[in-house]
C-alpha positions as CSV (number, residue, x, y, z in Angstrom):
1,M,112.5,109.4,119.6
2,E,114.0,106.6,120.0
3,D,113.2,106.6,123.9
4,S,109.6,106.9,123.0
5,K,109.2,104.3,120.8
6,N,110.9,101.8,122.9
7,S,108.3,102.9,126.0
8,N,105.8,102.4,123.7
9,N,107.0,98.3,122.6
10,K,106.9,97.9,126.9
11,F,103.5,99.3,127.0
12,L,102.3,96.9,124.0
13,I,104.2,93.7,125.6
14,I,102.5,93.7,128.8
15,A,99.1,95.1,127.1
16,L,99.3,91.3,125.4
17,A,100.8,89.8,128.1
18,L,97.6,90.9,130.2
19,L,94.8,89.8,127.7
20,L,97.0,86.4,127.5
21,V,96.6,86.6,131.3
22,G,93.3,87.1,131.2
23,I,91.9,84.9,128.1
24,S,93.7,81.7,130.1
25,I,92.2,83.0,132.8
26,Y,88.4,82.8,131.4
27,T,89.8,80.1,129.2
28,F,90.0,77.8,132.7
29,Y,87.5,79.4,134.7
30,S,84.7,78.3,131.3
31,S,86.3,74.8,131.0
32,T,85.6,74.3,134.4
33,K,81.9,75.3,134.4
34,L,81.4,73.1,131.1
35,N,82.6,70.1,133.3
36,K,80.7,71.1,136.5
37,L,77.0,71.6,133.9
38,N,78.2,68.3,132.4
39,D,79.0,66.4,135.0
40,A,75.2,67.6,136.6
41,I,73.9,67.0,133.9
42,E,75.8,63.5,133.8
43,V,74.1,63.2,137.5
44,E,70.9,63.7,135.9
45,K,71.0,61.4,133.2
46,N,71.6,58.6,135.7
47,E,69.1,59.7,138.3
48,I,66.8,59.5,134.8
49,A,67.9,56.3,133.8
50,S,67.4,54.9,137.4
51,N,63.7,55.6,137.5
52,L,62.8,54.0,134.4
53,D,64.5,51.2,136.0
54,S,62.4,51.0,139.4
55,M,59.3,51.5,137.1
56,I,60.6,48.1,134.6
57,V,60.7,46.7,137.6
58,K,57.4,47.7,139.2
59,Y,56.0,46.5,136.1
60,E,57.8,43.0,136.3
61,D,56.7,42.7,139.5
62,A,53.1,43.5,138.4
63,I,52.9,41.4,135.0
64,S,54.1,38.4,136.9
65,K,50.7,38.6,138.9
66,N,49.0,37.1,135.5
67,T,46.0,39.0,135.6
68,S,43.6,40.0,132.8
69,M,46.0,43.8,132.2
70,S,49.0,41.5,131.8
71,N,49.4,42.6,128.2
72,E,48.7,46.3,128.5
73,L,51.1,46.0,131.1
74,S,53.7,44.8,128.8
75,L,53.3,46.8,126.4
76,E,54.2,50.1,128.6
77,R,56.5,48.0,130.4
78,D,58.4,48.0,126.8
79,R,57.9,51.4,125.9
80,I,59.7,52.3,129.3
81,I,62.6,50.5,128.3
82,M,62.9,52.1,125.2
83,L,62.8,55.1,126.6
84,R,65.4,53.9,129.1
85,D,67.8,52.6,126.6
86,S,67.4,55.7,124.7
87,V,68.6,57.9,127.7
88,K,71.6,55.4,128.6
89,N,72.6,55.3,124.8
90,M,72.7,59.2,124.2
91,K,76.1,60.9,123.8
92,V,75.4,65.0,123.6
93,I,72.9,64.9,126.0
94,N,71.5,69.3,127.8
95,Y,69.1,70.8,130.1
96,E,66.4,70.9,127.4
97,M,66.6,67.3,126.1
98,L,66.4,66.2,130.5
99,R,63.2,68.4,130.6
100,K,62.0,66.8,127.8
101,F,62.3,63.7,129.5
102,R,61.3,64.2,133.0
103,S,58.0,65.8,131.3
104,Q,57.9,62.1,129.6
105,I,59.0,60.7,133.0
106,F,56.0,62.5,134.9
107,K,53.2,61.4,132.4
108,L,54.5,58.1,133.1
109,E,54.1,57.7,136.6
110,E,50.8,59.3,136.2
111,T,50.0,56.3,133.8
112,N,51.5,54.0,136.0
113,K,49.6,55.2,139.0
114,Q,46.4,54.6,136.8
115,L,47.5,51.1,135.8
116,F,48.8,49.7,138.9
117,Q,45.3,50.8,141.0
118,K,43.6,48.8,138.5
119,N,46.2,46.0,138.2
120,E,45.3,46.0,142.0
121,I,41.5,45.9,142.3
122,L,42.2,43.0,139.5
123,I,44.1,41.1,142.3
124,S,42.1,42.2,144.8
125,E,39.2,40.4,142.8
126,N,40.7,37.7,141.8
127,R,41.4,36.3,145.7
128,V,37.8,36.8,146.5
129,L,37.1,34.6,143.3
130,S,39.6,32.2,144.4
131,S,38.5,32.2,147.7
132,N,35.0,31.6,146.0
133,L,36.5,29.0,144.3
134,D,38.5,27.2,146.9
135,S,35.2,27.5,149.0
136,V,33.1,25.8,145.8
137,K,35.6,23.2,145.4
138,V,35.5,22.4,149.0
139,V,31.5,22.3,148.8
140,V,31.9,20.3,145.5
141,S,34.8,17.9,146.7
142,N,32.5,17.0,150.0
143,Q,29.0,16.3,147.9
144,L,31.3,14.1,145.8
145,A,32.8,11.9,148.8
146,K,28.8,11.6,150.1
147,N,27.7,11.0,146.3
148,D,30.3,8.1,146.6
149,T,29.0,6.9,150.3
150,L,26.0,6.8,148.5
151,T,27.3,5.0,145.3
152,V,29.0,2.7,147.7
153,L,25.6,2.0,150.1
154,N,23.4,1.9,146.9
155,Q,25.6,-0.6,145.4
156,G,25.4,-2.9,148.4
157,L,22.0,-2.2,148.9
158,S,21.3,-3.0,145.2
159,E,23.6,-6.7,145.6
160,K,21.3,-7.2,148.7
161,V,17.9,-6.5,146.9
162,K,19.6,-8.7,143.9
163,I,19.7,-11.8,146.8
164,G,16.9,-11.2,148.3
165,S,15.4,-11.3,145.6
166,I,16.1,-14.5,144.4
167,L,13.4,-17.3,144.7
168,K,13.4,-19.6,147.0
169,V,11.3,-22.7,147.6
170,N,9.9,-24.4,150.7
171,S,8.3,-28.0,151.4
172,A,10.6,-29.7,148.9
173,K,9.7,-33.1,148.8
174,I,10.4,-36.6,146.3
175,L,8.2,-39.6,146.4
176,A,8.9,-42.6,144.1
177,M,5.4,-44.1,142.8
178,R,4.5,-46.8,141.5
179,E,2.0,-47.8,138.2
180,R,-1.1,-50.3,139.1
181,S,-2.3,-52.3,135.8
182,G,-5.5,-50.0,135.9
183,G,-2.9,-46.6,135.5
184,K,-3.3,-44.8,138.9
185,L,0.0,-44.3,140.7
186,V,0.6,-45.8,144.4
187,E,4.0,-43.9,146.0
188,T,6.7,-47.1,147.0
189,S,9.9,-47.5,148.7
190,R,11.3,-50.1,146.2
191,S,13.4,-49.3,143.6
192,R,12.7,-52.0,141.6
193,N,8.7,-51.0,141.5
194,T,9.3,-47.5,140.6
195,D,7.9,-46.0,137.4
196,A,8.4,-42.5,138.1
197,F,9.0,-39.2,140.6
198,R,6.8,-36.9,141.9
199,V,8.5,-34.2,143.0
200,N,6.1,-31.4,145.0
201,F,7.7,-27.8,146.5
202,T,6.4,-24.3,147.0
203,I,7.9,-21.3,145.9
204,A,8.1,-18.9,148.9
205,K,6.6,-15.4,148.2
206,N,9.8,-12.9,148.2
207,E,7.8,-9.3,147.8
208,I,10.4,-7.2,146.3
209,S,11.4,-10.2,143.8
210,E,10.0,-8.5,140.4
211,P,6.6,-10.8,139.3
212,G,6.6,-12.1,136.0
213,E,7.3,-15.7,134.3
214,R,9.8,-18.1,135.6
215,N,11.5,-21.3,134.2
216,V,11.8,-23.7,136.9
217,Y,13.7,-27.1,136.6
218,I,14.2,-30.2,138.4
219,Q,17.3,-32.2,138.4
220,I,16.9,-35.6,139.6
221,V,20.1,-37.5,140.3
222,D,21.7,-40.8,141.7
223,L,24.5,-41.5,143.9
224,K,26.9,-41.1,141.3
225,G,25.4,-37.8,140.3
226,S,24.0,-39.1,136.9
227,T,20.6,-37.2,136.3
228,I,17.7,-39.5,135.8
229,A,15.7,-38.8,132.6
230,R,17.9,-36.2,131.2
231,K,15.2,-34.0,129.6
232,G,18.0,-31.0,128.3
233,Q,20.7,-28.8,129.5
234,L,20.6,-25.4,131.5
235,V,23.5,-23.0,132.3
236,L,23.6,-21.8,135.6
237,F,24.6,-17.8,136.8
238,D,28.1,-19.2,137.0
239,N,28.7,-20.7,133.5
240,T,28.2,-24.3,134.5
241,S,25.9,-25.9,133.0
242,I,23.8,-29.3,134.3
243,D,21.5,-31.7,132.9
244,Y,17.8,-31.6,134.3
245,S,14.5,-33.6,134.5
246,D,11.9,-32.0,133.8
247,K,11.0,-28.2,133.0
248,T,7.7,-25.7,134.2
249,I,6.7,-22.1,133.3
250,V,5.1,-20.8,136.6
251,N,3.7,-16.7,136.7
252,Y,4.5,-15.7,139.5
253,V,3.4,-12.6,141.6
254,N,5.3,-12.2,144.4
255,E,2.7,-15.0,146.7
256,P,3.4,-18.7,147.3
257,I,3.1,-21.2,144.6
258,D,2.8,-25.4,144.8
259,I,4.1,-26.9,141.9
260,I,3.2,-30.6,141.5
261,S,6.5,-32.3,139.1
262,L,6.0,-36.2,137.8
263,V,9.1,-37.5,136.1
264,E,8.5,-40.7,134.4
265,V,11.7,-43.3,134.5
266,N,12.1,-47.4,133.2
267,R,11.9,-48.9,136.8
268,D,14.7,-51.1,135.1
269,N,17.3,-48.1,135.6
270,I,16.2,-47.4,138.6
271,K,18.5,-48.9,141.5
272,D,18.5,-49.0,145.5
273,G,19.8,-46.5,147.3
274,V,19.6,-42.4,147.7
275,Y,17.9,-40.4,145.2
276,T,18.3,-36.8,144.8
277,V,16.2,-33.6,143.4
278,N,17.8,-30.3,143.1
279,I,15.3,-27.4,142.1
280,F,16.4,-24.4,139.8
281,I,14.6,-21.5,139.6
282,E,16.0,-19.6,136.3
283,N,19.7,-20.4,136.5
284,K,19.6,-20.0,140.4
285,F,19.7,-22.8,143.5
286,A,16.2,-22.9,144.4
287,G,16.0,-26.1,146.7
288,A,16.7,-29.5,147.4
289,S,15.5,-33.2,149.0
290,Q,16.4,-36.7,149.2
291,I,14.5,-40.2,149.0
292,T,16.1,-43.8,149.7
293,L,15.0,-46.6,147.9
294,K,15.7,-50.3,148.8
């Protein structure tokens, strides 16, 4: 009876030992399988994160093109960044969650494809517009250069016209006159007999000068440069001032005009020497003549 009992105990011990061995083997096998599964899930997780990183880089490049879709692309990029960060920071993950992430990535790739196609179209259109704009700029630049040239030419022409429109006098002549007892004036060459100076001149024809009234000034000066029979003062175009001996107003109509001016003087003030008559039309010099009195 005792032997039978010992035999049963041995069988029980052996059975327990075999059970422990089986459990150990199963536990080791399960642990190894679980580790492999976790490693595979981690690899998958990293691949998903890497794919999302690649998408972000593509979006950054597309946004840098600075098209009208930049804001839309920026919003989509931010969504991908949030998803990428969620994947990287997730501590516990399984295949069900991985499938969901894969599904989201697939949808994102479809969205990316459409957005990038639209963006490329915009970039292409911008290139065409930029090319056209460059062509327009060249045309405008050339036109501006031509306009500048024309402006310079017009200014030069305007200056020439301005200079050409200045009136000049021809056949200027100054005579000393003596008054006879009857009041008649006759020519003289003697300073002591001079009672007046008669100035004859012709304003020359000028077809480009504006017609209209002109102020004509006669200045008679002696050898010392003093004005004889001063009547007033004239400011010239260069802001210098002169005294004049006589003034008249003529209506110029682009045809020659003969003018005679008589400047009365006190014969006691007239000395021997050279006298010069200067003629000014408006504020510019127009001609001159001289006479020598003995």
